[in-house]
PyMOL Python script that loads the backbone (N, CA, C, O; Angstrom):
from pymol import cmd

cmd.read_pdbstr("""\
ATOM      1  N   MET A   1       0.868  -1.225  -0.005  1.00  0.00           N
ATOM      2  CA  MET A   1      -0.146  -0.089  -0.121  1.00  0.00           C
ATOM      3  C   MET A   1       0.955   1.212   0.026  1.00  0.00           C
ATOM      4  O   MET A   1       2.015   1.173   0.650  1.00  0.00           O
ATOM      5  N   ASN A   2       0.445   2.277  -0.664  1.00  0.00           N
ATOM      6  CA  ASN A   2       1.203   3.419  -0.810  1.00  0.00           C
ATOM      7  C   ASN A   2       0.728   4.533   0.064  1.00  0.00           C
ATOM      8  O   ASN A   2       1.520   5.388   0.462  1.00  0.00           O
ATOM      9  N   ALA A   3      -0.557   4.551   0.380  1.00  0.00           N
ATOM     10  CA  ALA A   3      -0.944   5.638   1.439  1.00  0.00           C
ATOM     11  C   ALA A   3      -2.283   5.122   2.149  1.00  0.00           C
ATOM     12  O   ALA A   3      -3.030   4.252   1.702  1.00  0.00           O
ATOM     13  N   LEU A   4      -2.443   5.860   3.391  1.00  0.00           N
ATOM     14  CA  LEU A   4      -3.619   5.184   4.077  1.00  0.00           C
ATOM     15  C   LEU A   4      -4.270   6.554   4.652  1.00  0.00           C
ATOM     16  O   LEU A   4      -3.546   7.422   5.139  1.00  0.00           O
ATOM     17  N   THR A   5      -5.666   6.700   4.569  1.00  0.00           N
ATOM     18  CA  THR A   5      -6.209   7.894   5.244  1.00  0.00           C
ATOM     19  C   THR A   5      -7.563   7.221   5.999  1.00  0.00           C
ATOM     20  O   THR A   5      -7.973   6.081   5.778  1.00  0.00           O
ATOM     21  N   GLU A   6      -8.087   8.063   6.820  1.00  0.00           N
ATOM     22  CA  GLU A   6      -9.235   7.590   7.634  1.00  0.00           C
ATOM     23  C   GLU A   6     -10.323   8.719   7.662  1.00  0.00           C
ATOM     24  O   GLU A   6      -9.977   9.898   7.580  1.00  0.00           O
ATOM     25  N   GLY A   7     -11.392   8.422   7.756  1.00  0.00           N
ATOM     26  CA  GLY A   7     -12.502   9.427   8.005  1.00  0.00           C
ATOM     27  C   GLY A   7     -13.920   8.714   7.700  1.00  0.00           C
ATOM     28  O   GLY A   7     -13.952   7.604   7.168  1.00  0.00           O
ATOM     29  N   ASP A   8     -15.067   9.400   8.061  1.00  0.00           N
ATOM     30  CA  ASP A   8     -16.324   8.819   7.895  1.00  0.00           C
ATOM     31  C   ASP A   8     -16.717   8.994   6.502  1.00  0.00           C
ATOM     32  O   ASP A   8     -17.333  10.026   6.237  1.00  0.00           O
ATOM     33  N   LEU A   9     -16.460   8.139   5.536  1.00  0.00           N
ATOM     34  CA  LEU A   9     -16.894   8.376   4.246  1.00  0.00           C
ATOM     35  C   LEU A   9     -18.242   7.900   3.841  1.00  0.00           C
ATOM     36  O   LEU A   9     -18.826   8.492   2.934  1.00  0.00           O
ATOM     37  N   ASN A  10     -18.754   6.937   4.403  1.00  0.00           N
ATOM     38  CA  ASN A  10     -20.170   6.450   4.225  1.00  0.00           C
ATOM     39  C   ASN A  10     -21.383   7.102   5.010  1.00  0.00           C
ATOM     40  O   ASN A  10     -22.576   6.811   4.923  1.00  0.00           O
ATOM     41  N   GLY A  11     -20.737   8.111   5.840  1.00  0.00           N
ATOM     42  CA  GLY A  11     -21.970   8.946   6.698  1.00  0.00           C
ATOM     43  C   GLY A  11     -22.695   8.103   7.796  1.00  0.00           C
ATOM     44  O   GLY A  11     -23.845   8.339   8.166  1.00  0.00           O
ATOM     45  N   ASP A  12     -21.877   7.055   8.300  1.00  0.00           N
ATOM     46  CA  ASP A  12     -22.406   6.212   9.467  1.00  0.00           C
ATOM     47  C   ASP A  12     -21.956   6.740  10.770  1.00  0.00           C
ATOM     48  O   ASP A  12     -22.406   6.150  11.752  1.00  0.00           O
ATOM     49  N   GLY A  13     -21.245   7.623  10.954  1.00  0.00           N
ATOM     50  CA  GLY A  13     -20.639   8.224  12.036  1.00  0.00           C
ATOM     51  C   GLY A  13     -19.317   7.456  12.653  1.00  0.00           C
ATOM     52  O   GLY A  13     -18.741   7.761  13.697  1.00  0.00           O
ATOM     53  N   LEU A  14     -19.004   6.468  11.823  1.00  0.00           N
ATOM     54  CA  LEU A  14     -17.783   5.663  12.129  1.00  0.00           C
ATOM     55  C   LEU A  14     -16.604   5.980  11.258  1.00  0.00           C
ATOM     56  O   LEU A  14     -16.765   6.426  10.122  1.00  0.00           O
ATOM     57  N   MET A  15     -15.447   5.758  11.765  1.00  0.00           N
ATOM     58  CA  MET A  15     -14.273   6.006  10.997  1.00  0.00           C
ATOM     59  C   MET A  15     -14.023   4.908  10.028  1.00  0.00           C
ATOM     60  O   MET A  15     -14.037   3.754  10.456  1.00  0.00           O
ATOM     61  N   ASP A  16     -13.776   5.156   8.658  1.00  0.00           N
ATOM     62  CA  ASP A  16     -13.563   4.113   7.675  1.00  0.00           C
ATOM     63  C   ASP A  16     -12.073   4.442   7.290  1.00  0.00           C
ATOM     64  O   ASP A  16     -11.527   5.500   7.602  1.00  0.00           O
ATOM     65  N   LEU A  17     -11.489   3.460   6.602  1.00  0.00           N
ATOM     66  CA  LEU A  17     -10.246   3.442   5.935  1.00  0.00           C
ATOM     67  C   LEU A  17     -10.335   3.348   4.394  1.00  0.00           C
ATOM     68  O   LEU A  17     -11.195   2.763   3.735  1.00  0.00           O
ATOM     69  N   VAL A  18      -9.210   4.083   3.939  1.00  0.00           N
ATOM     70  CA  VAL A  18      -9.167   4.124   2.514  1.00  0.00           C
ATOM     71  C   VAL A  18      -7.542   3.806   2.354  1.00  0.00           C
ATOM     72  O   VAL A  18      -6.680   4.519   2.869  1.00  0.00           O
ATOM     73  N   MET A  19      -7.287   2.737   1.637  1.00  0.00           N
ATOM     74  CA  MET A  19      -5.840   2.495   1.257  1.00  0.00           C
ATOM     75  C   MET A  19      -5.514   2.546  -0.147  1.00  0.00           C
ATOM     76  O   MET A  19      -6.257   1.961  -0.935  1.00  0.00           O
ATOM     77  N   LEU A  20      -4.509   3.163  -0.559  1.00  0.00           N
ATOM     78  CA  LEU A  20      -4.140   3.557  -1.848  1.00  0.00           C
ATOM     79  C   LEU A  20      -3.215   2.419  -2.291  1.00  0.00           C
ATOM     80  O   LEU A  20      -2.184   2.265  -1.637  1.00  0.00           O
ATOM     81  N   GLY A  21      -3.457   1.620  -3.305  1.00  0.00           N
ATOM     82  CA  GLY A  21      -2.544   0.525  -3.808  1.00  0.00           C
ATOM     83  C   GLY A  21      -2.068   0.889  -5.169  1.00  0.00           C
ATOM     84  O   GLY A  21      -2.311   1.971  -5.702  1.00  0.00           O
ATOM     85  N   GLU A  22      -1.359  -0.098  -5.715  1.00  0.00           N
ATOM     86  CA  GLU A  22      -0.808   0.387  -7.035  1.00  0.00           C
ATOM     87  C   GLU A  22      -1.757   0.706  -8.234  1.00  0.00           C
ATOM     88  O   GLU A  22      -1.503   1.625  -9.014  1.00  0.00           O
ATOM     89  N   ASN A  23      -2.768  -0.023  -8.341  1.00  0.00           N
ATOM     90  CA  ASN A  23      -3.771   0.129  -9.423  1.00  0.00           C
ATOM     91  C   ASN A  23      -5.099   0.256  -8.887  1.00  0.00           C
ATOM     92  O   ASN A  23      -6.018   0.234  -9.706  1.00  0.00           O
ATOM     93  N   SER A  24      -5.416   0.405  -7.486  1.00  0.00           N
ATOM     94  CA  SER A  24      -6.768   0.295  -6.959  1.00  0.00           C
ATOM     95  C   SER A  24      -6.784   1.102  -5.439  1.00  0.00           C
ATOM     96  O   SER A  24      -5.805   1.295  -4.718  1.00  0.00           O
ATOM     97  N   LEU A  25      -7.996   1.450  -5.223  1.00  0.00           N
ATOM     98  CA  LEU A  25      -8.153   1.819  -3.807  1.00  0.00           C
ATOM     99  C   LEU A  25      -8.861   0.836  -3.115  1.00  0.00           C
ATOM    100  O   LEU A  25      -9.587   0.060  -3.736  1.00  0.00           O
ATOM    101  N   HIS A  26      -8.743   0.778  -1.946  1.00  0.00           N
ATOM    102  CA  HIS A  26      -9.347  -0.254  -0.937  1.00  0.00           C
ATOM    103  C   HIS A  26     -10.127   0.382   0.119  1.00  0.00           C
ATOM    104  O   HIS A  26      -9.510   0.886   1.057  1.00  0.00           O
ATOM    105  N   PHE A  27     -11.335   0.423   0.092  1.00  0.00           N
ATOM    106  CA  PHE A  27     -12.183   1.051   1.101  1.00  0.00           C
ATOM    107  C   PHE A  27     -12.551   0.056   1.967  1.00  0.00           C
ATOM    108  O   PHE A  27     -13.021  -1.013   1.577  1.00  0.00           O
ATOM    109  N   ILE A  28     -12.314   0.421   3.458  1.00  0.00           N
ATOM    110  CA  ILE A  28     -12.663  -0.728   4.459  1.00  0.00           C
ATOM    111  C   ILE A  28     -13.630   0.038   5.479  1.00  0.00           C
ATOM    112  O   ILE A  28     -13.199   0.869   6.278  1.00  0.00           O
ATOM    113  N   ALA A  29     -14.852  -0.285   5.385  1.00  0.00           N
ATOM    114  CA  ALA A  29     -15.764   0.465   6.379  1.00  0.00           C
ATOM    115  C   ALA A  29     -15.837  -0.267   7.799  1.00  0.00           C
ATOM    116  O   ALA A  29     -15.904  -1.480   7.997  1.00  0.00           O
ATOM    117  N   GLN A  30     -15.809   0.788   8.756  1.00  0.00           N
ATOM    118  CA  GLN A  30     -16.039   0.305  10.111  1.00  0.00           C
ATOM    119  C   GLN A  30     -17.384  -0.064  10.411  1.00  0.00           C
ATOM    120  O   GLN A  30     -18.267   0.734  10.095  1.00  0.00           O
ATOM    121  N   GLN A  31     -17.735  -1.288  11.044  1.00  0.00           N
ATOM    122  CA  GLN A  31     -18.962  -1.793  11.296  1.00  0.00           C
ATOM    123  C   GLN A  31     -19.554  -1.267  12.584  1.00  0.00           C
ATOM    124  O   GLN A  31     -18.814  -0.692  13.382  1.00  0.00           O
ATOM    125  N   ALA A  32     -20.723  -1.411  12.815  1.00  0.00           N
ATOM    126  CA  ALA A  32     -21.442  -1.010  14.184  1.00  0.00           C
ATOM    127  C   ALA A  32     -20.783  -1.600  15.466  1.00  0.00           C
ATOM    128  O   ALA A  32     -20.828  -1.035  16.559  1.00  0.00           O
ATOM    129  N   ASP A  33     -20.243  -2.644  15.256  1.00  0.00           N
ATOM    130  CA  ASP A  33     -19.612  -3.333  16.377  1.00  0.00           C
ATOM    131  C   ASP A  33     -18.040  -3.076  16.496  1.00  0.00           C
ATOM    132  O   ASP A  33     -17.341  -3.635  17.341  1.00  0.00           O
ATOM    133  N   HIS A  34     -17.594  -2.218  15.607  1.00  0.00           N
ATOM    134  CA  HIS A  34     -16.352  -1.386  15.493  1.00  0.00           C
ATOM    135  C   HIS A  34     -15.267  -2.537  14.911  1.00  0.00           C
ATOM    136  O   HIS A  34     -14.060  -2.340  15.053  1.00  0.00           O
ATOM    137  N   THR A  35     -15.702  -3.583  14.339  1.00  0.00           N
ATOM    138  CA  THR A  35     -14.781  -4.438  13.631  1.00  0.00           C
ATOM    139  C   THR A  35     -14.765  -3.745  12.116  1.00  0.00           C
ATOM    140  O   THR A  35     -15.594  -2.917  11.740  1.00  0.00           O
ATOM    141  N   LEU A  36     -13.721  -4.221  11.372  1.00  0.00           N
ATOM    142  CA  LEU A  36     -13.716  -3.673   9.898  1.00  0.00           C
ATOM    143  C   LEU A  36     -14.261  -4.715   8.931  1.00  0.00           C
ATOM    144  O   LEU A  36     -13.999  -5.914   9.016  1.00  0.00           O
ATOM    145  N   ALA A  37     -15.078  -4.135   7.963  1.00  0.00           N
ATOM    146  CA  ALA A  37     -15.740  -4.906   7.113  1.00  0.00           C
ATOM    147  C   ALA A  37     -14.551  -5.418   6.086  1.00  0.00           C
ATOM    148  O   ALA A  37     -13.416  -4.954   6.193  1.00  0.00           O
ATOM    149  N   ASP A  38     -14.876  -6.386   5.102  1.00  0.00           N
ATOM    150  CA  ASP A  38     -14.049  -6.766   4.227  1.00  0.00           C
ATOM    151  C   ASP A  38     -13.699  -5.769   3.284  1.00  0.00           C
ATOM    152  O   ASP A  38     -14.620  -5.041   2.913  1.00  0.00           O
ATOM    153  N   PRO A  39     -12.448  -5.555   2.766  1.00  0.00           N
ATOM    154  CA  PRO A  39     -12.246  -4.467   1.809  1.00  0.00           C
ATOM    155  C   PRO A  39     -12.876  -4.475   0.556  1.00  0.00           C
ATOM    156  O   PRO A  39     -13.036  -5.543  -0.034  1.00  0.00           O
ATOM    157  N   GLU A  40     -13.297  -3.283   0.023  1.00  0.00           N
ATOM    158  CA  GLU A  40     -13.898  -3.112  -1.320  1.00  0.00           C
ATOM    159  C   GLU A  40     -12.972  -2.671  -2.304  1.00  0.00           C
ATOM    160  O   GLU A  40     -12.488  -1.561  -2.086  1.00  0.00           O
ATOM    161  N   ARG A  41     -12.610  -3.257  -3.317  1.00  0.00           N
ATOM    162  CA  ARG A  41     -11.544  -2.916  -3.984  1.00  0.00           C
ATOM    163  C   ARG A  41     -12.221  -2.055  -5.246  1.00  0.00           C
ATOM    164  O   ARG A  41     -13.146  -2.477  -5.941  1.00  0.00           O
ATOM    165  N   ILE A  42     -11.574  -0.777  -5.394  1.00  0.00           N
ATOM    166  CA  ILE A  42     -12.073   0.159  -6.401  1.00  0.00           C
ATOM    167  C   ILE A  42     -10.742   0.444  -7.316  1.00  0.00           C
ATOM    168  O   ILE A  42      -9.761   1.078  -6.925  1.00  0.00           O
ATOM    169  N   PRO A  43     -10.906  -0.165  -8.648  1.00  0.00           N
ATOM    170  CA  PRO A  43      -9.835   0.059  -9.522  1.00  0.00           C
ATOM    171  C   PRO A  43      -9.750   1.320 -10.055  1.00  0.00           C
ATOM    172  O   PRO A  43     -10.817   1.933 -10.081  1.00  0.00           O
ATOM    173  N   TYR A  44      -8.582   1.994 -10.579  1.00  0.00           N
ATOM    174  CA  TYR A  44      -8.526   2.914 -11.082  1.00  0.00           C
ATOM    175  C   TYR A  44      -7.399   3.023 -12.262  1.00  0.00           C
ATOM    176  O   TYR A  44      -6.623   2.071 -12.359  1.00  0.00           O
ATOM    177  N   SER A  45      -7.281   3.944 -13.018  1.00  0.00           N
ATOM    178  CA  SER A  45      -6.192   4.053 -13.976  1.00  0.00           C
ATOM    179  C   SER A  45      -5.554   5.498 -13.714  1.00  0.00           C
ATOM    180  O   SER A  45      -6.120   6.398 -13.093  1.00  0.00           O
ATOM    181  N   GLY A  46      -4.438   5.561 -14.220  1.00  0.00           N
ATOM    182  CA  GLY A  46      -3.570   6.797 -13.909  1.00  0.00           C
ATOM    183  C   GLY A  46      -2.802   6.621 -12.781  1.00  0.00           C
ATOM    184  O   GLY A  46      -2.718   5.549 -12.182  1.00  0.00           O
ATOM    185  N   LYS A  47      -2.147   7.802 -12.421  1.00  0.00           N
ATOM    186  CA  LYS A  47      -1.233   7.888 -11.220  1.00  0.00           C
ATOM    187  C   LYS A  47      -1.755   8.497 -10.144  1.00  0.00           C
ATOM    188  O   LYS A  47      -1.995   9.694 -10.308  1.00  0.00           O
ATOM    189  N   ILE A  48      -2.025   7.996  -9.000  1.00  0.00           N
ATOM    190  CA  ILE A  48      -2.515   8.651  -7.939  1.00  0.00           C
ATOM    191  C   ILE A  48      -1.271   8.325  -6.715  1.00  0.00           C
ATOM    192  O   ILE A  48      -0.748   7.231  -6.506  1.00  0.00           O
ATOM    193  N   LYS A  49      -1.034   9.419  -6.113  1.00  0.00           N
ATOM    194  CA  LYS A  49       0.130   9.343  -5.036  1.00  0.00           C
ATOM    195  C   LYS A  49      -0.400   9.648  -3.665  1.00  0.00           C
ATOM    196  O   LYS A  49       0.242   9.314  -2.670  1.00  0.00           O
ATOM    197  N   ALA A  50      -1.710  10.355  -3.570  1.00  0.00           N
ATOM    198  CA  ALA A  50      -2.263  10.617  -2.264  1.00  0.00           C
ATOM    199  C   ALA A  50      -3.797  10.540  -2.172  1.00  0.00           C
ATOM    200  O   ALA A  50      -4.461  10.907  -3.141  1.00  0.00           O
ATOM    201  N   VAL A  51      -4.356  10.111  -1.129  1.00  0.00           N
ATOM    202  CA  VAL A  51      -5.884  10.218  -1.034  1.00  0.00           C
ATOM    203  C   VAL A  51      -6.284  10.951   0.240  1.00  0.00           C
ATOM    204  O   VAL A  51      -5.555  10.813   1.222  1.00  0.00           O
ATOM    205  N   GLN A  52      -7.309  11.673   0.317  1.00  0.00           N
ATOM    206  CA  GLN A  52      -7.733  12.373   1.526  1.00  0.00           C
ATOM    207  C   GLN A  52      -9.136  12.167   1.599  1.00  0.00           C
ATOM    208  O   GLN A  52      -9.794  12.033   0.567  1.00  0.00           O
ATOM    209  N   ILE A  53      -9.685  12.129   2.796  1.00  0.00           N
ATOM    210  CA  ILE A  53     -11.140  12.275   3.023  1.00  0.00           C
ATOM    211  C   ILE A  53     -11.450  13.558   3.684  1.00  0.00           C
ATOM    212  O   ILE A  53     -11.000  13.880   4.783  1.00  0.00           O
ATOM    213  N   LEU A  54     -12.287  14.317   2.919  1.00  0.00           N
ATOM    214  CA  LEU A  54     -12.621  15.660   3.594  1.00  0.00           C
ATOM    215  C   LEU A  54     -13.928  16.200   2.812  1.00  0.00           C
ATOM    216  O   LEU A  54     -14.415  15.594   1.858  1.00  0.00           O
ATOM    217  N   ASP A  55     -14.367  17.240   3.255  1.00  0.00           N
ATOM    218  CA  ASP A  55     -15.678  17.949   2.736  1.00  0.00           C
ATOM    219  C   ASP A  55     -15.355  18.805   1.582  1.00  0.00           C
ATOM    220  O   ASP A  55     -15.137  19.982   1.869  1.00  0.00           O
ATOM    221  N   ILE A  56     -15.280  18.498   0.426  1.00  0.00           N
ATOM    222  CA  ILE A  56     -14.597  19.371  -0.580  1.00  0.00           C
ATOM    223  C   ILE A  56     -15.730  20.389  -1.121  1.00  0.00           C
ATOM    224  O   ILE A  56     -15.425  21.509  -1.530  1.00  0.00           O
ATOM    225  N   ASN A  57     -16.986  19.942  -1.094  1.00  0.00           N
ATOM    226  CA  ASN A  57     -18.098  20.788  -1.555  1.00  0.00           C
ATOM    227  C   ASN A  57     -18.926  21.503  -0.566  1.00  0.00           C
ATOM    228  O   ASN A  57     -19.934  22.165  -0.812  1.00  0.00           O
ATOM    229  N   ARG A  58     -18.388  21.294   0.565  1.00  0.00           N
ATOM    230  CA  ARG A  58     -19.204  22.117   1.804  1.00  0.00           C
ATOM    231  C   ARG A  58     -20.631  21.472   1.920  1.00  0.00           C
ATOM    232  O   ARG A  58     -21.535  22.226   2.279  1.00  0.00           O
ATOM    233  N   ASP A  59     -20.848  20.531   1.731  1.00  0.00           N
ATOM    234  CA  ASP A  59     -22.304  19.778   1.912  1.00  0.00           C
ATOM    235  C   ASP A  59     -22.497  19.032   3.253  1.00  0.00           C
ATOM    236  O   ASP A  59     -23.583  18.513   3.509  1.00  0.00           O
ATOM    237  N   SER A  60     -21.524  18.976   4.054  1.00  0.00           N
ATOM    238  CA  SER A  60     -21.415  18.357   5.197  1.00  0.00           C
ATOM    239  C   SER A  60     -21.299  16.823   5.125  1.00  0.00           C
ATOM    240  O   SER A  60     -21.708  16.084   6.021  1.00  0.00           O
ATOM    241  N   ARG A  61     -20.805  16.468   4.174  1.00  0.00           N
ATOM    242  CA  ARG A  61     -20.489  15.147   3.772  1.00  0.00           C
ATOM    243  C   ARG A  61     -19.113  14.909   3.208  1.00  0.00           C
ATOM    244  O   ARG A  61     -18.633  15.608   2.315  1.00  0.00           O
ATOM    245  N   ARG A  62     -18.548  13.962   3.731  1.00  0.00           N
ATOM    246  CA  ARG A  62     -17.184  13.634   3.369  1.00  0.00           C
ATOM    247  C   ARG A  62     -16.903  13.192   1.869  1.00  0.00           C
ATOM    248  O   ARG A  62     -17.710  12.464   1.289  1.00  0.00           O
ATOM    249  N   ASP A  63     -15.852  13.603   1.308  1.00  0.00           N
ATOM    250  CA  ASP A  63     -15.669  13.259  -0.097  1.00  0.00           C
ATOM    251  C   ASP A  63     -14.265  12.560  -0.097  1.00  0.00           C
ATOM    252  O   ASP A  63     -13.512  12.785   0.850  1.00  0.00           O
ATOM    253  N   LEU A  64     -13.915  11.810  -1.005  1.00  0.00           N
ATOM    254  CA  LEU A  64     -12.778  11.127  -1.226  1.00  0.00           C
ATOM    255  C   LEU A  64     -11.908  12.248  -2.429  1.00  0.00           C
ATOM    256  O   LEU A  64     -12.396  12.600  -3.503  1.00  0.00           O
ATOM    257  N   HIS A  65     -10.741  12.594  -1.979  1.00  0.00           N
ATOM    258  CA  HIS A  65      -9.843  13.353  -2.982  1.00  0.00           C
ATOM    259  C   HIS A  65      -8.830  12.534  -3.224  1.00  0.00           C
ATOM    260  O   HIS A  65      -8.358  11.778  -2.375  1.00  0.00           O
ATOM    261  N   SER A  66      -8.377  12.647  -4.560  1.00  0.00           N
ATOM    262  CA  SER A  66      -7.089  11.719  -4.878  1.00  0.00           C
ATOM    263  C   SER A  66      -6.270  12.862  -5.693  1.00  0.00           C
ATOM    264  O   SER A  66      -6.784  13.769  -6.348  1.00  0.00           O
ATOM    265  N   SER A  67      -4.887  12.621  -5.510  1.00  0.00           N
ATOM    266  CA  SER A  67      -4.082  13.591  -6.403  1.00  0.00           C
ATOM    267  C   SER A  67      -2.779  12.882  -6.732  1.00  0.00           C
ATOM    268  O   SER A  67      -1.938  13.435  -7.440  1.00  0.00           O
TER     269      SER A  67
END
""", "prot")
cmd.dss("prot")
cmd.show_as("cartoon", "prot")
cmd.util.cbc("prot")
cmd.orient("prot")
C-alpha cells in the first residue's frame, strides 16, 4: 500500500479506512460493532500518489479526494 487515510466516508458516524494500492483503492468500512468490513476494491487508471477524506463541496458529507 502506498497511502492510508481515515474518515467517515459512508456517513454512518464511524471512521472508515481508504488504502491506496498500485492500481486500486481499498475502502474498508468500520461496522457498528467496531470491527472492519471486508475491503472493497475500487480499480483506477492513471497515477495517484495520495488520497484524503474531506468535505470538498461543503455539503457536510465527506468526499474522497485523490491527487
